[in-house]
Backbone bond lengths (Angstrom), bond angles and torsions (degrees), N, CA, C in turn:
res aa  C-N    CA-C-N  psi(-1)  N-CA   C-N-CA  omega(-1)  CA-C   N-CA-C  phi
1 M - - - 1.451 - - 1.530 111.64 -
2 T 1.349 117.42 -32.33 1.466 121.40 -179.08 1.528 108.80 -133.98
3 P 1.324 118.31 79.20 1.467 120.66 -172.72 1.514 114.89 -64.03
4 G 1.320 119.71 -20.94 1.456 121.91 179.82 1.515 114.36 -91.51
5 A 1.324 117.49 -0.67 1.468 122.35 -179.25 1.524 109.77 -114.17
6 P 1.342 117.58 156.80 1.468 119.42 176.84 1.534 110.68 -59.38
7 P 1.337 117.41 142.62 1.467 120.54 -178.55 1.524 112.57 -72.60
8 A 1.332 116.18 154.39 1.465 121.72 176.64 1.531 110.51 -71.33
9 I 1.328 116.82 -31.95 1.467 122.85 179.15 1.516 107.62 -125.46
10 G 1.323 117.75 134.90 1.456 120.99 -178.55 1.520 110.75 84.99
11 T 1.335 116.22 -169.20 1.453 121.25 179.78 1.519 110.00 -134.34
12 S 1.320 115.94 157.93 1.459 120.13 175.51 1.521 109.32 -136.23
13 T 1.328 115.65 150.78 1.450 123.11 -179.27 1.518 108.53 -137.60
14 I 1.330 117.17 136.02 1.462 120.69 172.73 1.522 106.29 -82.55
15 L 1.327 116.67 120.23 1.455 120.60 -176.37 1.520 110.92 -74.76
16 R 1.324 115.77 142.08 1.463 121.89 179.52 1.522 109.59 -98.46
17 G 1.289 116.00 169.23 1.456 121.14 178.66 1.521 111.12 103.56
18 R 1.302 114.97 150.91 1.458 120.62 -174.80 1.532 112.76 -62.50
19 H 1.319 117.82 -37.21 1.467 119.77 -177.28 1.534 113.21 -75.89
20 H 1.340 117.97 -3.44 1.465 121.28 175.56 1.520 112.09 -102.95
21 G 1.327 116.91 9.40 1.458 121.35 178.38 1.523 111.12 -71.50
22 P 1.317 117.46 175.72 1.472 121.17 -179.52 1.523 111.92 -58.69
23 K 1.317 116.72 132.85 1.462 122.05 178.14 1.527 111.69 -88.15
24 W 1.326 116.97 -18.07 1.462 123.16 179.74 1.525 108.40 -134.41
25 A 1.305 116.97 148.76 1.466 121.25 -179.70 1.529 110.72 -58.63
26 G 1.335 116.75 133.31 1.458 122.20 177.96 1.520 115.37 86.86
27 Y 1.333 117.90 -4.57 1.468 121.42 -178.62 1.521 111.38 -90.44
28 S 1.325 115.78 162.44 1.459 122.74 178.82 1.525 110.42 -76.25
29 R 1.312 115.54 171.69 1.469 120.67 167.76 1.531 106.72 -68.40
30 T 1.314 117.66 169.22 1.463 121.57 179.92 1.527 109.85 -70.07
31 I 1.327 115.49 131.96 1.460 122.35 177.29 1.525 107.89 -110.12
32 H 1.320 115.81 131.51 1.463 123.97 -178.31 1.527 107.00 -103.72
33 Y 1.329 117.44 112.03 1.470 122.89 -176.82 1.521 109.72 -107.51
34 E 1.332 115.96 121.43 1.468 122.24 177.08 1.519 108.84 -87.90
35 I 1.324 116.50 120.85 1.466 121.96 -177.42 1.524 109.77 -90.20
36 S 1.305 117.98 78.76 1.474 124.36 174.10 1.519 114.06 32.16
37 G 1.313 118.01 53.77 1.457 122.36 176.71 1.512 115.15 77.97
38 A 1.322 118.77 -3.47 1.464 121.46 -176.88 1.523 112.74 -93.71
39 G 1.316 118.71 -17.76 1.453 120.81 -178.44 1.508 111.46 159.80
40 R 1.342 115.20 -166.33 1.447 121.44 -176.53 1.525 110.48 -138.81
41 I 1.330 115.78 146.27 1.461 122.54 175.88 1.525 107.43 -129.17
42 D 1.332 116.57 129.89 1.459 121.47 172.80 1.520 107.49 -106.74
43 Y 1.339 116.93 131.63 1.463 120.19 -177.64 1.516 111.17 -147.35
44 Q 1.328 115.54 165.27 1.450 123.54 170.85 1.521 106.90 -130.55
45 Y 1.343 117.03 151.61 1.461 119.90 -178.62 1.522 110.64 -135.38
46 C 1.313 115.27 159.24 1.458 122.77 175.04 1.522 107.21 -138.31
47 N 1.327 116.74 130.59 1.464 120.64 -178.00 1.523 113.85 -86.19
48 N 1.330 117.46 -8.25 1.462 118.50 -175.46 1.529 109.73 -154.46
49 T 1.319 117.62 72.92 1.456 121.12 179.20 1.521 110.28 -109.01
50 T 1.300 115.74 153.25 1.474 120.11 178.07 1.521 110.46 -113.39
51 E 1.332 117.16 25.19 1.459 121.14 176.51 1.526 110.25 -66.18
52 G 1.286 117.22 154.13 1.465 121.19 177.31 1.510 111.84 110.33
53 T 1.315 115.76 175.90 1.458 121.19 -173.70 1.518 113.79 -74.36
54 H 1.336 117.92 -27.56 1.464 120.14 -176.92 1.525 113.14 -89.99
55 G 1.336 118.42 -22.45 1.449 122.09 178.35 1.517 115.06 71.85
56 D 1.330 117.68 15.79 1.461 120.86 179.04 1.529 109.78 -84.15
57 P 1.340 119.32 142.83 1.464 122.01 179.11 1.538 111.30 -65.46
58 H 1.332 116.45 131.53 1.463 120.67 179.35 1.528 109.73 -157.12
59 H 1.339 116.11 169.62 1.463 123.40 178.31 1.521 109.20 -85.61
60 V 1.348 116.37 141.72 1.465 121.14 178.36 1.525 108.92 -140.23
61 V 1.329 116.22 138.48 1.455 123.17 170.23 1.519 106.45 -118.54
62 K 1.331 116.56 127.43 1.471 120.91 177.68 1.523 108.33 -111.78
63 I 1.336 115.36 120.56 1.462 122.39 178.20 1.521 107.61 -79.06
64 L 1.328 117.14 126.62 1.456 121.23 178.86 1.521 111.05 -94.65
65 T 1.328 117.06 -46.03 1.473 121.58 177.93 1.519 110.20 -146.88
66 I 1.329 114.81 151.20 1.470 122.46 171.63 1.522 105.57 -128.55
67 D 1.325 117.11 123.79 1.451 122.42 -179.64 1.519 108.51 -123.26
68 L 1.320 116.74 110.57 1.465 121.34 -179.28 1.517 112.25 -98.22
69 G 1.344 117.21 7.11 1.452 121.30 179.44 1.515 111.54 -76.09
70 S 1.323 114.68 169.57 1.466 119.45 178.57 1.527 109.39 -78.99
71 H 1.328 115.95 162.30 1.478 120.86 -179.13 1.476 109.52 -73.99
């Protein structure tokens, strides 16, 4: 619900390094979200993109990876 804020459950970290930078103009750096011991999701978000067929400004979260393996 709030991709730019710390999660209510689990933890999130903004990844450092050049290859974790925004992949698309206007998007965040890669955020690494720990799913309460069940796995990890890496994503980037944009609060005001006009992607899509209608071109209207909206929020988007793009999932980069989902890892359900153990640490």
